[in-house]
PyMOL Python script that loads the backbone (N, CA, C, O; Angstrom):
from pymol import cmd

cmd.read_pdbstr("""\
ATOM      1  N   UNK A   1      37.359  12.552  -4.500  1.00  0.00           N
ATOM      2  CA  UNK A   1      35.937  12.742  -4.412  1.00  0.00           C
ATOM      3  C   UNK A   1      35.229  13.190  -5.302  1.00  0.00           C
ATOM      4  O   UNK A   1      35.351  14.331  -5.748  1.00  0.00           O
ATOM      5  N   UNK A   2      34.123  12.093  -5.805  1.00  0.00           N
ATOM      6  CA  UNK A   2      33.254  13.295  -5.791  1.00  0.00           C
ATOM      7  C   UNK A   2      32.157  12.669  -5.448  1.00  0.00           C
ATOM      8  O   UNK A   2      31.958  11.490  -5.157  1.00  0.00           O
ATOM      9  N   UNK A   3      31.221  13.897  -5.534  1.00  0.00           N
ATOM     10  CA  UNK A   3      30.229  13.849  -5.125  1.00  0.00           C
ATOM     11  C   UNK A   3      28.560  14.458  -6.385  1.00  0.00           C
ATOM     12  O   UNK A   3      27.929  15.475  -6.671  1.00  0.00           O
ATOM     13  N   UNK A   4      28.575  13.937  -6.498  1.00  0.00           N
ATOM     14  CA  UNK A   4      26.575  13.490  -7.266  1.00  0.00           C
ATOM     15  C   UNK A   4      25.796  14.275  -6.550  1.00  0.00           C
ATOM     16  O   UNK A   4      25.760  14.118  -5.330  1.00  0.00           O
ATOM     17  N   UNK A   5      24.676  15.720  -7.464  1.00  0.00           N
ATOM     18  CA  UNK A   5      23.599  15.930  -6.328  1.00  0.00           C
ATOM     19  C   UNK A   5      22.481  16.104  -6.207  1.00  0.00           C
ATOM     20  O   UNK A   5      21.946  16.697  -7.144  1.00  0.00           O
ATOM     21  N   UNK A   6      21.440  15.614  -4.824  1.00  0.00           N
ATOM     22  CA  UNK A   6      20.279  14.162  -5.152  1.00  0.00           C
ATOM     23  C   UNK A   6      19.062  14.928  -6.081  1.00  0.00           C
ATOM     24  O   UNK A   6      18.532  16.039  -6.110  1.00  0.00           O
ATOM     25  N   UNK A   7      18.977  13.901  -6.667  1.00  0.00           N
ATOM     26  CA  UNK A   7      17.485  14.757  -7.764  1.00  0.00           C
ATOM     27  C   UNK A   7      16.956  15.442  -7.160  1.00  0.00           C
ATOM     28  O   UNK A   7      17.359  15.634  -6.013  1.00  0.00           O
ATOM     29  N   UNK A   8      16.132  15.937  -7.513  1.00  0.00           N
ATOM     30  CA  UNK A   8      15.224  17.175  -8.063  1.00  0.00           C
ATOM     31  C   UNK A   8      13.998  16.450  -7.073  1.00  0.00           C
ATOM     32  O   UNK A   8      13.845  15.230  -7.145  1.00  0.00           O
ATOM     33  N   UNK A   9      13.318  17.105  -6.340  1.00  0.00           N
ATOM     34  CA  UNK A   9      11.910  16.179  -5.170  1.00  0.00           C
ATOM     35  C   UNK A   9      11.652  15.986  -6.459  1.00  0.00           C
ATOM     36  O   UNK A   9      12.483  16.244  -7.331  1.00  0.00           O
ATOM     37  N   UNK A  10      10.449  15.503  -6.707  1.00  0.00           N
ATOM     38  CA  UNK A  10       9.155  15.189  -7.728  1.00  0.00           C
ATOM     39  C   UNK A  10       8.310  15.882  -6.813  1.00  0.00           C
ATOM     40  O   UNK A  10       8.457  16.138  -5.618  1.00  0.00           O
ATOM     41  N   UNK A  11       7.045  16.228  -7.928  1.00  0.00           N
ATOM     42  CA  UNK A  11       6.039  16.049  -7.296  1.00  0.00           C
ATOM     43  C   UNK A  11       5.010  15.363  -6.995  1.00  0.00           C
ATOM     44  O   UNK A  11       4.726  14.614  -7.929  1.00  0.00           O
ATOM     45  N   UNK A  12       4.394  15.277  -6.222  1.00  0.00           N
ATOM     46  CA  UNK A  12       4.184  13.638  -4.713  1.00  0.00           C
ATOM     47  C   UNK A  12       3.318  13.490  -5.998  1.00  0.00           C
ATOM     48  O   UNK A  12       2.973  14.444  -6.696  1.00  0.00           O
ATOM     49  N   UNK A  13       2.940  11.911  -6.279  1.00  0.00           N
ATOM     50  CA  UNK A  13       1.785  11.409  -7.020  1.00  0.00           C
ATOM     51  C   UNK A  13       0.564  12.086  -6.889  1.00  0.00           C
ATOM     52  O   UNK A  13       0.022  12.792  -7.739  1.00  0.00           O
ATOM     53  N   UNK A  14      -0.023  11.680  -5.191  1.00  0.00           N
ATOM     54  CA  UNK A  14      -1.549  12.783  -5.020  1.00  0.00           C
ATOM     55  C   UNK A  14      -0.886  13.584  -5.731  1.00  0.00           C
ATOM     56  O   UNK A  14       0.123  13.235  -6.343  1.00  0.00           O
ATOM     57  N   UNK A  15      -1.290  14.585  -5.745  1.00  0.00           N
ATOM     58  CA  UNK A  15      -1.227  15.658  -7.169  1.00  0.00           C
ATOM     59  C   UNK A  15      -1.284  15.592  -8.524  1.00  0.00           C
ATOM     60  O   UNK A  15      -1.753  16.358  -9.365  1.00  0.00           O
ATOM     61  N   UNK A  16      -0.744  14.580  -8.590  1.00  0.00           N
ATOM     62  CA  UNK A  16      -0.946  14.624 -10.556  1.00  0.00           C
ATOM     63  C   UNK A  16      -2.320  13.653 -10.603  1.00  0.00           C
ATOM     64  O   UNK A  16      -3.393  14.044 -11.063  1.00  0.00           O
ATOM     65  N   UNK A  17      -2.168  12.775 -10.235  1.00  0.00           N
ATOM     66  CA  UNK A  17      -3.471  12.399 -10.292  1.00  0.00           C
ATOM     67  C   UNK A  17      -5.070  12.498 -10.521  1.00  0.00           C
ATOM     68  O   UNK A  17      -5.697  13.220  -9.746  1.00  0.00           O
ATOM     69  N   UNK A  18      -5.467  12.104 -11.108  1.00  0.00           N
ATOM     70  CA  UNK A  18      -7.040  12.613 -10.540  1.00  0.00           C
ATOM     71  C   UNK A  18      -7.397  12.542  -9.073  1.00  0.00           C
ATOM     72  O   UNK A  18      -6.473  12.383  -8.276  1.00  0.00           O
ATOM     73  N   UNK A  19      -8.324  12.618  -8.744  1.00  0.00           N
ATOM     74  CA  UNK A  19      -8.777  12.041  -7.271  1.00  0.00           C
ATOM     75  C   UNK A  19     -10.507  12.192  -7.829  1.00  0.00           C
ATOM     76  O   UNK A  19     -11.110  12.948  -8.591  1.00  0.00           O
ATOM     77  N   UNK A  20     -10.995  10.572  -6.643  1.00  0.00           N
ATOM     78  CA  UNK A  20     -12.108  11.074  -6.875  1.00  0.00           C
ATOM     79  C   UNK A  20     -12.955  10.166  -5.492  1.00  0.00           C
ATOM     80  O   UNK A  20     -12.645   9.004  -5.231  1.00  0.00           O
ATOM     81  N   UNK A  21     -13.760  10.736  -4.912  1.00  0.00           N
ATOM     82  CA  UNK A  21     -14.504  10.503  -3.705  1.00  0.00           C
ATOM     83  C   UNK A  21     -15.478   8.857  -3.961  1.00  0.00           C
ATOM     84  O   UNK A  21     -16.464   8.739  -4.688  1.00  0.00           O
ATOM     85  N   UNK A  22     -14.963   7.982  -3.300  1.00  0.00           N
ATOM     86  CA  UNK A  22     -16.196   6.268  -3.168  1.00  0.00           C
ATOM     87  C   UNK A  22     -17.673   6.550  -3.540  1.00  0.00           C
ATOM     88  O   UNK A  22     -18.452   6.056  -4.355  1.00  0.00           O
ATOM     89  N   UNK A  23     -17.760   7.690  -2.483  1.00  0.00           N
ATOM     90  CA  UNK A  23     -19.058   7.590  -2.158  1.00  0.00           C
ATOM     91  C   UNK A  23     -19.639   8.603  -3.440  1.00  0.00           C
ATOM     92  O   UNK A  23     -20.830   8.656  -3.748  1.00  0.00           O
ATOM     93  N   UNK A  24     -18.431   9.473  -4.187  1.00  0.00           N
ATOM     94  CA  UNK A  24     -19.411   9.806  -5.673  1.00  0.00           C
ATOM     95  C   UNK A  24     -19.725   8.556  -6.691  1.00  0.00           C
ATOM     96  O   UNK A  24     -20.757   8.384  -7.339  1.00  0.00           O
ATOM     97  N   UNK A  25     -18.400   7.625  -6.649  1.00  0.00           N
ATOM     98  CA  UNK A  25     -18.588   6.561  -7.586  1.00  0.00           C
ATOM     99  C   UNK A  25     -19.604   5.714  -7.144  1.00  0.00           C
ATOM    100  O   UNK A  25     -20.400   5.364  -8.016  1.00  0.00           O
ATOM    101  N   UNK A  26     -19.825   5.195  -5.737  1.00  0.00           N
ATOM    102  CA  UNK A  26     -20.753   4.361  -5.216  1.00  0.00           C
ATOM    103  C   UNK A  26     -21.963   4.927  -4.966  1.00  0.00           C
ATOM    104  O   UNK A  26     -22.760   4.285  -4.282  1.00  0.00           O
ATOM    105  N   UNK A  27     -22.370   6.397  -5.535  1.00  0.00           N
ATOM    106  CA  UNK A  27     -23.348   7.607  -6.263  1.00  0.00           C
ATOM    107  C   UNK A  27     -24.134   6.757  -4.856  1.00  0.00           C
ATOM    108  O   UNK A  27     -25.016   5.899  -4.875  1.00  0.00           O
ATOM    109  N   UNK A  28     -23.447   7.357  -3.746  1.00  0.00           N
ATOM    110  CA  UNK A  28     -23.695   6.983  -1.883  1.00  0.00           C
ATOM    111  C   UNK A  28     -24.242   5.716  -1.089  1.00  0.00           C
ATOM    112  O   UNK A  28     -24.490   5.554   0.105  1.00  0.00           O
ATOM    113  N   UNK A  29     -24.328   4.958  -2.090  1.00  0.00           N
ATOM    114  CA  UNK A  29     -24.271   3.170  -2.383  1.00  0.00           C
ATOM    115  C   UNK A  29     -23.341   2.680  -1.106  1.00  0.00           C
ATOM    116  O   UNK A  29     -22.894   3.170  -0.069  1.00  0.00           O
ATOM    117  N   UNK A  30     -23.321   1.512  -1.756  1.00  0.00           N
ATOM    118  CA  UNK A  30     -21.851   1.299  -1.103  1.00  0.00           C
ATOM    119  C   UNK A  30     -21.018   0.485  -2.155  1.00  0.00           C
ATOM    120  O   UNK A  30     -19.813   0.278  -2.012  1.00  0.00           O
ATOM    121  N   UNK A  31     -21.940  -0.072  -3.495  1.00  0.00           N
ATOM    122  CA  UNK A  31     -20.780  -0.605  -4.904  1.00  0.00           C
ATOM    123  C   UNK A  31     -21.220  -0.313  -5.777  1.00  0.00           C
ATOM    124  O   UNK A  31     -22.403   0.002  -5.911  1.00  0.00           O
ATOM    125  N   UNK A  32     -19.951  -0.350  -7.047  1.00  0.00           N
ATOM    126  CA  UNK A  32     -19.905   0.085  -7.980  1.00  0.00           C
ATOM    127  C   UNK A  32     -18.947  -0.207  -9.020  1.00  0.00           C
ATOM    128  O   UNK A  32     -17.824  -0.555  -8.654  1.00  0.00           O
ATOM    129  N   UNK A  33     -19.255  -0.106 -10.536  1.00  0.00           N
ATOM    130  CA  UNK A  33     -18.507  -0.862 -11.387  1.00  0.00           C
ATOM    131  C   UNK A  33     -18.129  -0.377 -12.572  1.00  0.00           C
ATOM    132  O   UNK A  33     -18.638   0.332 -13.440  1.00  0.00           O
ATOM    133  N   UNK A  34     -16.797  -1.101 -12.351  1.00  0.00           N
ATOM    134  CA  UNK A  34     -15.701  -0.124 -12.971  1.00  0.00           C
ATOM    135  C   UNK A  34     -15.386  -1.322 -14.111  1.00  0.00           C
ATOM    136  O   UNK A  34     -15.502  -2.523 -13.869  1.00  0.00           O
ATOM    137  N   UNK A  35     -15.005  -0.812 -15.277  1.00  0.00           N
ATOM    138  CA  UNK A  35     -14.698  -1.632 -16.124  1.00  0.00           C
ATOM    139  C   UNK A  35     -13.324  -1.159 -17.264  1.00  0.00           C
ATOM    140  O   UNK A  35     -12.757  -0.245 -17.862  1.00  0.00           O
ATOM    141  N   UNK A  36     -13.353  -1.965 -17.097  1.00  0.00           N
ATOM    142  CA  UNK A  36     -11.389  -1.666 -17.859  1.00  0.00           C
ATOM    143  C   UNK A  36     -11.325  -2.752 -18.675  1.00  0.00           C
ATOM    144  O   UNK A  36     -11.241  -3.877 -18.184  1.00  0.00           O
ATOM    145  N   UNK A  37     -11.366  -2.494 -20.425  1.00  0.00           N
ATOM    146  CA  UNK A  37     -11.432  -3.699 -21.400  1.00  0.00           C
ATOM    147  C   UNK A  37     -12.808  -4.033 -21.060  1.00  0.00           C
ATOM    148  O   UNK A  37     -13.871  -3.679 -20.549  1.00  0.00           O
ATOM    149  N   UNK A  38     -12.172  -4.883 -21.625  1.00  0.00           N
ATOM    150  CA  UNK A  38     -14.049  -6.107 -21.199  1.00  0.00           C
ATOM    151  C   UNK A  38     -14.257  -6.375 -19.766  1.00  0.00           C
ATOM    152  O   UNK A  38     -15.112  -6.887 -19.043  1.00  0.00           O
ATOM    153  N   UNK A  39     -13.560  -6.031 -19.708  1.00  0.00           N
ATOM    154  CA  UNK A  39     -13.316  -6.998 -17.232  1.00  0.00           C
ATOM    155  C   UNK A  39     -14.801  -5.669 -16.774  1.00  0.00           C
ATOM    156  O   UNK A  39     -15.322  -4.668 -17.266  1.00  0.00           O
ATOM    157  N   UNK A  40     -14.869  -6.185 -16.047  1.00  0.00           N
ATOM    158  CA  UNK A  40     -15.744  -5.049 -14.946  1.00  0.00           C
ATOM    159  C   UNK A  40     -16.167  -5.847 -13.730  1.00  0.00           C
ATOM    160  O   UNK A  40     -16.964  -6.740 -13.442  1.00  0.00           O
ATOM    161  N   UNK A  41     -14.578  -4.539 -12.748  1.00  0.00           N
ATOM    162  CA  UNK A  41     -14.813  -4.996 -11.595  1.00  0.00           C
ATOM    163  C   UNK A  41     -15.755  -4.768 -10.557  1.00  0.00           C
ATOM    164  O   UNK A  41     -16.924  -4.461 -10.790  1.00  0.00           O
ATOM    165  N   UNK A  42     -15.187  -4.937  -9.186  1.00  0.00           N
ATOM    166  CA  UNK A  42     -17.007  -4.148  -8.397  1.00  0.00           C
ATOM    167  C   UNK A  42     -16.268  -3.435  -7.240  1.00  0.00           C
ATOM    168  O   UNK A  42     -15.779  -4.164  -6.376  1.00  0.00           O
ATOM    169  N   UNK A  43     -16.188  -2.670  -7.172  1.00  0.00           N
ATOM    170  CA  UNK A  43     -15.067  -1.966  -6.363  1.00  0.00           C
ATOM    171  C   UNK A  43     -16.191  -1.484  -5.221  1.00  0.00           C
ATOM    172  O   UNK A  43     -16.860  -0.458  -5.338  1.00  0.00           O
ATOM    173  N   UNK A  44     -16.308  -2.792  -3.636  1.00  0.00           N
ATOM    174  CA  UNK A  44     -17.581  -2.235  -2.328  1.00  0.00           C
ATOM    175  C   UNK A  44     -16.341  -1.415  -0.991  1.00  0.00           C
ATOM    176  O   UNK A  44     -15.210  -1.626  -0.554  1.00  0.00           O
ATOM    177  N   UNK A  45     -17.414  -0.480  -0.806  1.00  0.00           N
ATOM    178  CA  UNK A  45     -17.148   0.043   0.804  1.00  0.00           C
ATOM    179  C   UNK A  45     -17.471  -1.394   1.717  1.00  0.00           C
ATOM    180  O   UNK A  45     -17.986  -2.276   1.030  1.00  0.00           O
ATOM    181  N   UNK A  46     -17.357  -1.571   2.436  1.00  0.00           N
ATOM    182  CA  UNK A  46     -17.021  -2.218   3.839  1.00  0.00           C
ATOM    183  C   UNK A  46     -17.624  -1.936   5.406  1.00  0.00           C
ATOM    184  O   UNK A  46     -17.456  -0.781   5.798  1.00  0.00           O
ATOM    185  N   UNK A  47     -18.017  -2.470   5.944  1.00  0.00           N
ATOM    186  CA  UNK A  47     -19.086  -1.563   7.305  1.00  0.00           C
ATOM    187  C   UNK A  47     -17.627  -1.009   7.544  1.00  0.00           C
ATOM    188  O   UNK A  47     -17.622   0.221   7.595  1.00  0.00           O
ATOM    189  N   UNK A  48     -17.020  -1.295   7.622  1.00  0.00           N
ATOM    190  CA  UNK A  48     -15.922  -0.794   8.631  1.00  0.00           C
ATOM    191  C   UNK A  48     -15.003   0.417   7.733  1.00  0.00           C
ATOM    192  O   UNK A  48     -13.985   0.949   8.175  1.00  0.00           O
ATOM    193  N   UNK A  49     -15.651   0.721   6.315  1.00  0.00           N
ATOM    194  CA  UNK A  49     -15.015   1.849   5.154  1.00  0.00           C
ATOM    195  C   UNK A  49     -13.723   1.799   4.569  1.00  0.00           C
ATOM    196  O   UNK A  49     -12.927   2.666   4.208  1.00  0.00           O
ATOM    197  N   UNK A  50     -13.723   0.029   4.568  1.00  0.00           N
ATOM    198  CA  UNK A  50     -12.237  -0.157   3.495  1.00  0.00           C
ATOM    199  C   UNK A  50     -13.233  -0.133   1.585  1.00  0.00           C
ATOM    200  O   UNK A  50     -14.365  -0.115   1.103  1.00  0.00           O
ATOM    201  N   UNK A  51     -12.216  -0.146   1.308  1.00  0.00           N
ATOM    202  CA  UNK A  51     -12.246  -0.652  -0.094  1.00  0.00           C
ATOM    203  C   UNK A  51     -12.231  -1.879  -0.939  1.00  0.00           C
ATOM    204  O   UNK A  51     -12.780  -1.393  -1.928  1.00  0.00           O
ATOM    205  N   UNK A  52     -12.142  -2.353  -1.063  1.00  0.00           N
ATOM    206  CA  UNK A  52     -12.323  -4.100  -2.099  1.00  0.00           C
ATOM    207  C   UNK A  52     -12.639  -3.901  -3.477  1.00  0.00           C
ATOM    208  O   UNK A  52     -13.807  -3.537  -3.615  1.00  0.00           O
ATOM    209  N   UNK A  53     -11.830  -4.045  -4.833  1.00  0.00           N
ATOM    210  CA  UNK A  53     -12.347  -4.468  -5.837  1.00  0.00           C
ATOM    211  C   UNK A  53     -11.969  -5.893  -6.111  1.00  0.00           C
ATOM    212  O   UNK A  53     -10.920  -6.458  -5.799  1.00  0.00           O
ATOM    213  N   UNK A  54     -12.925  -6.337  -6.698  1.00  0.00           N
ATOM    214  CA  UNK A  54     -13.000  -7.712  -7.115  1.00  0.00           C
ATOM    215  C   UNK A  54     -12.979  -7.950  -8.844  1.00  0.00           C
ATOM    216  O   UNK A  54     -12.849  -6.990  -9.604  1.00  0.00           O
ATOM    217  N   UNK A  55     -13.083  -8.950  -9.194  1.00  0.00           N
ATOM    218  CA  UNK A  55     -12.931  -9.296 -10.375  1.00  0.00           C
ATOM    219  C   UNK A  55     -14.703  -9.606 -10.641  1.00  0.00           C
ATOM    220  O   UNK A  55     -15.104  -9.997 -11.737  1.00  0.00           O
TER     221      UNK A  55
END
""", "prot")
cmd.dss("prot")
cmd.show_as("cartoon", "prot")
cmd.util.cbc("prot")
cmd.orient("prot")
């Protein structure tokens, strides 16, 4: 019977990705535009504190 060792733990994604505060993106407002290629998306912070990203 052979046993394989468990894979080494990967570094948490949160430690390797850039992090942005939503309020910084919206400049303390509740909406911001995000452009990806030739598409513009709207990021909105709801009254409940949730994020919505729409095309």
